[in-house]
N, C-alpha and C positions, 0 to 999 in steps of 0.2 A: 394087742399092740399098745404100747404106752405113748401118751401124748404129753410131752414136757415142754411145749413151745412157750408156756408161761414162765418157765424157769430161766432167769437171766443168764445163768451159766451155760444154758443150752442154745442161746441165741447165736446165729452165725456171725462170724467176724465182719461180714458185710454191714451189719447194723452198727457196729462200732465205727466202721469207716464212714458211714453216712452221718453219724451223729457228731463227727469231729471234722466235717468237711467245710470249713469256713472259706470264704473268699480270701485268698492270700495274695496281697498286692505288693508286699515288700519282698523282693527277690535278691538273692546273691547274684553277682555277675558271672559266676562260674558256669562253664558250658554244660549242657545236658547231652550225654552221649546219644548219638544217632539211633542206637538200638533201642533206647528207652523211648525216644520220640516215635519210633516205628511201632513200639508196643502200644502207645497211646492211640495211634491211628488204627491199629489192628482192633483195639477195643471198640473204637467208634464204628468200624466196619461191621463188627458183630451186632450192632444195634439194628432194630427192625427198620425197614424202609417200606413205605406204602406200595402195595402191589408187588413187593420184592423187586422193584425196578432198579434199586441200587445205582442211582444216577449221581451219587455224591462224588466230590473231589475234595482233597485237603491240601491247602498250600501251607507249607511249613517253612518259616523264615528263621534262619540261624546266622546268616551273614551279617556281621556288625555294620558293614557299609549300607546294606539294605535297611537294617533297623534304624540307622541314623537318618535315612531319607524318610522313613515312616514317622519318626519322632515328632516333627512339626505338625503332621496331620493329626496324630494322637493328641497333641497339646490343644489344637484348635477344637477338636471334638469334646475333650474333657472340659475345656473352658466354657464351651457352649452349654454343656450339661450343667455345670456348677452355677451358671448364670440363670438357669431356668428351672428345670425339674429338680435339680439338686441344690437349689438355693436354701430350702428349708427342710428340716427334719420331717419325715413322714409322720402322719398322725399316730400317736401312741408310742413313738420312739423317743427314748430319753435323749435330751439335747447333748449331754456329755458323750453318750455312745455315738451319736451321729457325728459329733465333732471329731471323734477318733476315726470314724470311717472316712470322713472327708480328708483328714490328714493323710490317711493311707492312700487315698485316690490321688492326692497332690504329690505324694512321694513317688507313686508309680509314674505319674505324668512327668515329673522332673528327672526321673532316672530311666525313662523309657528306652533311650538309645542303648542302655546297657542290659536290656532284657535278653536273656539267653536264647529264648525261643518264642515264636508266636505262631499259633495255628489258626488258620482261617477256613472253616468248613464252607463248602460251596454246594449248590444244588440247582438243577434246572429241570423242571417238569417237562415232559414231552407235550407238544401241542395236542389238545383233545379235539377230535373231529367226529362227534357222534352223528350217526345217520338220522334221517328224518323219522324212520320207524322207531329207532331207539329213543329219540326225543319224545315221541308220542307215548311210548310205553312208560317212560320216566314220569311224564306229566300225569298219566293215568294212575300211576302208583302213588304219587305225592298228593294229587288233588290240585284243583285250580288255584286256591289261595296260597298253598305252600309253594307251588311252582312260581307264582309271581314274587313271593318273598325271596325265594332262592335267586331269582334274577336280580333282585335289589341288592343282595349281599354277595353276589358272585365274586367280587374282588376279594372280600374278606375270606370267603370260603376257599378260594384258590390259594391265598397266602397261608391260611392255616393248614391246608392239605399239604402244601410244599414244606412248611415248617415241621409238620409232624413226621416227615420223612428224614429230617435232619437232627432234630433236638434229642431224640432217644439215643442216637449215636454220640452226640455231644456229652450227654450225661454219663454214658459209658466211659468216655474219654476222661472226664473229670474224676470219676470214681477210680479209674486206673491210675491217674496221676496221684491221687491221695494214697492209694495202695502202695505205690512205688516211693512214697515219701516226697513227691514233688508238689510244689505250690502251683495253683492255677486258679484263674477266675474267668467267668464268661462275661463278656461285654458286648453290647450292640451299638455303642456310640459311633463306631466307624461308619455306620449307615448314614450319618449326617453328611458325610463326604465320600459316599461309596464310590462314585465315579473316579475320584482322585486316588483312592486306595487301589481300585482295580487297575487303573492306569499305571500306578507305581509298581504293581506286582505282575503286570501282564495278564491279568485275569480277563478272559473274553467278556465282551460287553453283554452278551446274552446270558451269562452265568450270574446267578444270584449268590450273594454272600450272606451268611447268617450269624456270624459271630467273629470276634477277634479275641483269642484266648492266649494271654501271656502265660508262659510256663517257665519255671526255674526252681532252684533249691530255695526253701523258705528262710527268711531271716527271723521270722517269729515262730510261734508255736501253733500247732493245729488245735482247733476246737476247745471246748465243746461249742456247738452252734447254739444260738439263742433264738428260739422260734415260738410262735403262739402255741399254747397247749392244744392237744387234739380235741379236748372237750369243748373248745370254743369254735372249732371249725367243722366238726363231724355232724352230718345230718343223716339220720337213719330213715331209709325208705321214703324219702321226700325231703323238701326243704325244712 
């Protein structure tokens, strides 16, 4: 059997898709057909979910009136981000490149009411009620020190466990959007005002939201992405 994975011509188209999947924030106001939005959600549903629980839900906003009500919330969240975390370019990022990114963020903020579609992935883990025997067995397997450490990081552990049930599907959604020629980008800024977003969209209080993903036809061109080289981030068999 021949192995030609090293041959660029033999690489799956998926690799081309991933290498040109920039965050696209400038969108045309043209509507996105419902059948394409359903394909995006279908791609997300195909993603793995912890324990195969599949407790995800997806809110898809296309009504211009609803989008107009969300626009002021989006503006407040973006302005809060740009005033704090987004105030300066990340270490190692060219100032000019960062300026272009901020300009795109501001464009999206100022034109948000004309966003054709917005997808909000939601998830809620079931309450865990392990029995005493199970807790003892878990503590025995981990050891005393690790059990104490787990208790200290339980909130982070739970948040990561829940997020790991959602974000693989979100990445599928983003890949599907790129494959269909749609622009999309993942944001979590809405979490600064999550209660107000949920109220505006009628999302149950107990449901957690994990992203706000604007979707539409791109005004700009896709890719290529600019990322750190693999040689800088790869650690073989240990750090």
